[in-house]
C-alpha positions as CSV (number, residue, x, y, z in Angstrom):
1,X,0.1,-0.7,11.0
2,X,3.1,-2.8,9.9
3,X,5.4,0.2,10.5
4,X,4.2,0.5,14.1
5,X,4.7,-3.2,14.6
6,X,8.2,-3.2,13.2
7,X,9.2,0.0,15.1
8,X,8.0,-1.7,18.3
9,X,10.1,-4.8,17.6
10,X,13.1,-2.5,17.0
11,X,12.5,-0.7,20.3
12,X,12.2,-3.9,22.2
13,X,15.3,-5.2,20.5
14,X,17.2,-2.0,21.6
15,X,15.9,-2.4,25.1
16,X,17.0,-6.0,25.3
17,X,20.4,-5.7,23.6
18,X,21.4,-2.1,24.1
19,X,21.4,1.0,21.9
20,X,24.4,-0.2,19.7
21,X,22.8,-3.5,18.8
22,X,22.1,-4.6,15.2
23,X,18.8,-3.5,13.7
24,X,16.2,-6.0,12.7
25,X,15.0,-4.2,9.6
26,X,16.8,-2.0,7.2
27,X,13.8,0.2,6.7
28,X,10.7,-0.4,9.0
29,X,8.4,1.2,6.4
30,X,9.0,-1.2,3.6
31,X,6.7,-4.0,2.8
32,X,8.6,-7.3,2.4
33,X,7.9,-11.0,2.4
34,X,4.6,-12.2,3.7
35,X,3.4,-8.6,4.4
36,X,3.9,-7.7,0.7
37,X,2.0,-10.8,-0.5
38,X,-0.8,-10.2,2.0
39,X,-1.2,-6.6,0.8
40,X,-1.2,-7.5,-2.9
41,X,-3.7,-10.3,-2.3
42,X,-5.9,-7.9,-0.3
43,X,-5.9,-5.5,-3.3
44,X,-6.8,-8.3,-5.7
45,X,-9.6,-9.4,-3.3
46,X,-10.8,-5.7,-3.1
47,X,-10.8,-5.4,-6.9
48,X,-12.8,-8.7,-7.2
49,X,-15.4,-7.6,-4.7
50,X,-15.9,-4.1,-6.2
51,X,-16.1,-5.6,-9.7
52,X,-18.7,-8.1,-8.6
53,X,-20.7,-5.3,-7.0
54,X,-20.7,-3.2,-10.1
55,X,-21.5,-6.2,-12.3
56,X,-24.4,-7.4,-10.1
57,X,-25.8,-4.0,-9.7
58,X,-25.8,-3.5,-13.5
59,X,-27.7,-6.8,-14.0
60,X,-30.2,-6.4,-11.2
61,X,-31.3,-3.0,-12.3
62,X,-30.8,-3.5,-16.0
63,X,-28.3,-0.7,-16.6
64,X,-28.4,1.4,-13.4
65,X,-31.9,2.7,-14.4
66,X,-34.7,2.7,-11.9
67,X,-38.2,2.8,-13.5
68,X,-40.7,5.0,-11.8
69,X,-43.5,2.4,-12.4
70,X,-43.4,-1.4,-12.0
71,X,-46.2,-3.8,-12.8
72,X,-46.4,-6.0,-9.7
73,X,-47.9,-9.5,-9.9
74,X,-46.4,-11.1,-6.8
75,X,-48.0,-11.9,-3.5
76,X,-49.7,-10.3,-1.6
77,X,-51.1,-8.5,-4.7
78,X,-54.2,-10.3,-5.9
79,X,-54.0,-8.7,-9.4
80,X,-51.5,-6.9,-11.5
81,X,-50.9,-3.7,-9.6
82,X,-49.0,-0.5,-10.4
83,X,-46.2,-0.1,-8.0
84,X,-44.5,3.3,-7.9
85,X,-40.9,3.6,-6.8
86,X,-40.4,6.6,-4.5
87,X,-37.8,9.2,-5.9
88,X,-36.4,7.1,-8.8
89,X,-34.2,10.0,-10.0
90,X,-32.5,10.4,-6.6
91,X,-31.9,6.6,-6.4
92,X,-30.5,6.7,-10.0
93,X,-28.1,9.5,-9.1
94,X,-27.0,7.9,-5.9
95,X,-26.5,4.5,-7.7
96,X,-24.4,6.2,-10.5
97,X,-22.3,7.9,-7.8
98,X,-21.7,4.6,-6.1
99,X,-20.8,2.9,-9.4
100,X,-18.4,5.7,-10.4
101,X,-16.7,5.6,-7.0
102,X,-16.4,1.9,-7.2
103,X,-14.9,2.1,-10.7
104,X,-12.4,4.7,-9.5
105,X,-11.4,2.4,-6.6
106,X,-11.0,-0.5,-9.0
107,X,-8.8,1.6,-11.3
108,X,-6.6,2.9,-8.5
109,X,-6.3,-0.6,-7.0
110,X,-5.3,-2.1,-10.3
111,X,-2.7,0.8,-10.7
112,X,-1.3,0.0,-7.3
113,X,-1.1,-3.7,-8.0
114,X,0.8,-2.9,-11.3
115,X,3.1,-0.5,-9.5
116,X,3.9,-3.0,-6.7
117,X,4.5,-5.9,-9.0
118,X,6.5,-3.8,-11.4
119,X,8.6,-2.4,-8.6
120,X,9.3,-5.8,-7.2
121,X,10.2,-7.2,-10.7
122,X,12.5,-4.3,-11.2
123,X,14.2,-4.9,-7.9
124,X,14.6,-8.6,-8.6
125,X,15.9,-8.1,-12.1
126,X,18.3,-5.3,-11.2
127,X,19.7,-7.1,-8.2
128,X,18.6,-4.4,-5.7
129,X,16.3,-6.7,-3.7
130,X,17.6,-7.4,-0.2
131,X,15.9,-9.8,2.3
132,X,14.6,-8.2,5.4
133,X,16.1,-10.9,7.5
134,X,19.6,-9.3,7.2
135,X,20.8,-7.7,10.4
136,X,22.0,-4.1,9.9
137,X,24.7,-2.8,12.2
138,X,24.1,0.4,14.0
139,X,27.2,1.0,16.0
140,X,29.1,4.1,14.9
141,X,32.1,3.0,12.7
142,X,30.4,-0.2,11.5
143,X,27.4,1.7,10.3
144,X,29.6,4.2,8.5
145,X,31.7,1.4,6.9
146,X,28.6,-0.6,5.8
147,X,26.9,2.4,4.3
148,X,29.9,4.2,2.9
149,X,30.5,4.4,-0.8
150,X,33.3,2.2,-1.7
151,X,35.7,4.5,-3.5
152,X,39.3,3.7,-4.4
153,X,41.7,5.0,-1.7
154,X,44.0,7.8,-2.6
155,X,47.4,8.5,-1.0
156,X,46.4,11.6,0.9
157,X,48.4,12.8,3.9
158,X,46.6,12.5,7.2
159,X,46.6,16.0,8.6
160,X,44.5,17.4,11.4
161,X,42.0,20.1,10.8
162,X,43.2,23.6,11.5
163,X,42.4,25.1,14.9
164,X,39.4,27.4,15.1
165,X,41.6,30.4,15.7
166,X,43.6,29.7,12.6
167,X,40.5,29.2,10.5
168,X,38.9,32.4,11.7
169,X,42.0,34.7,11.2
């Protein structure tokens, strides 16, 4: 969703200032700033909700096991009554499937958090991190100069390329 938003901002910026204007983002697909924090906090919240679900389900059903018979003493039952749970095996299988799926989601979300935080720490410590607020030039020569590898200049003669007829023969 953020990519579509940023691409739309880039498109509106080009319409307003022309095709050779500076770009707003170096890469519209990268998560930076508030978007990165929002995404990471969403992952942390998701891990918390899934963990709470698994924990509560374990304690409510005492180990994900559904008994086929429960002795009921609550209203409206006047005496202790045998209450049978319909299809306890199916419910147990479905519950175990839900728990395993939740554990897989928790594991993948934790891996993603570790990856995102590790990648950000590596960028910060290696000095690769660039703010997204920098304007990137897109006009022909300026773009080439800003993206070109800075190599030491050699004293090479400036000669034009040979004509097509000379190169073919």
